[in-house]
C-alpha positions in Angstrom: 61.5 21.0 14.5 61.6 17.6 12.9 61.9 18.3 9.2 65.1 18.7 7.1 65.8 22.3 6.4 68.1 23.5 3.6 70.8 25.6 5.2 73.1 26.3 2.3 75.7 24.8 -0.1 78.8 22.7 0.6 80.8 25.5 -1.1 79.6 28.0 1.6 81.9 26.3 4.1 85.6 26.3 3.5 87.5 23.0 3.9 88.5 22.7 7.5 86.3 25.6 8.3 82.8 26.3 9.7 79.7 28.4 9.2 77.1 29.5 11.8 73.4 28.8 11.5 71.2 30.9 13.8 68.3 29.2 15.4 65.7 30.2 18.0 67.5 27.8 20.4 71.0 29.1 19.8 73.7 29.0 17.2 74.6 25.8 15.4 78.0 25.4 13.8 78.4 23.5 10.5 81.9 22.0 10.1 83.5 20.8 6.9 86.4 18.4 7.0 89.2 18.2 4.5 87.4 15.2 3.0 84.2 17.2 2.5 82.3 15.6 5.3 79.9 18.0 7.1 78.9 17.8 10.8 76.7 20.1 12.9 77.1 20.9 16.6 75.7 23.5 19.0 78.3 26.3 18.9 79.2 25.8 22.6 82.0 23.8 24.1 80.6 21.7 26.9 83.4 23.0 29.2 82.8 26.8 29.4 80.6 27.4 26.3 83.5 28.5 24.1 82.6 29.1 20.4 83.5 25.8 18.7 83.0 27.4 15.3 86.2 29.4 16.0 88.2 26.3 16.8 90.7 24.4 14.7 89.4 21.5 12.7 91.6 18.4 12.5 90.3 15.2 11.1 86.8 14.7 12.5 87.6 16.8 15.6 87.5 20.4 16.6 89.7 22.0 19.3 87.9 24.7 21.4 89.7 28.0 21.1 89.3 28.8 24.8 90.9 25.9 26.7 91.9 23.4 24.0 89.3 20.8 24.7 89.1 18.4 21.7 85.5 17.6 20.6 84.4 14.8 18.2 82.5 16.2 15.3 80.8 12.8 14.9 78.9 12.9 18.2 79.9 16.2 20.0 81.6 14.5 22.9 84.9 15.6 24.4 87.8 13.3 24.1 89.3 12.0 27.4 90.5 13.0 29.8 87.8 15.7 29.4 84.1 14.9 29.7 80.9 16.4 28.3 79.1 16.7 25.0 78.0 19.5 22.7 74.6 18.9 21.2 75.0 17.1 17.8 72.5 17.6 14.9 71.9 15.4 11.9 73.1 16.9 8.6 73.0 15.5 5.1 74.3 16.5 1.7 72.2 16.2 -1.5 74.2 17.2 -4.5 75.7 20.5 -3.3 72.8 21.4 -0.9 73.2 21.0 2.9 70.2 20.0 5.0 70.0 20.2 8.8 67.5 18.6 11.2 67.0 20.5 14.4 
């Protein structure tokens, strides 16, 4: 898909929390930071496909609950010394509405 799709409201995601969007290609996790920034990643750690949506959000990062890999919410890439990236999706906020492009 190439169009922006409304996927909910900012208030649907708790601060430092996440929400899952189901797509035909797999789950996408929306993450909300303490500063109300929203990021979207495929809900799979690049290491062993751990559910990033169940990880701990700190700053603009999420720590995978399986093996503590730290993943950047900005681009989906693991922080060194780990390597690999989760797919990143564009997300935008218009008023209270969240839009995702996937």
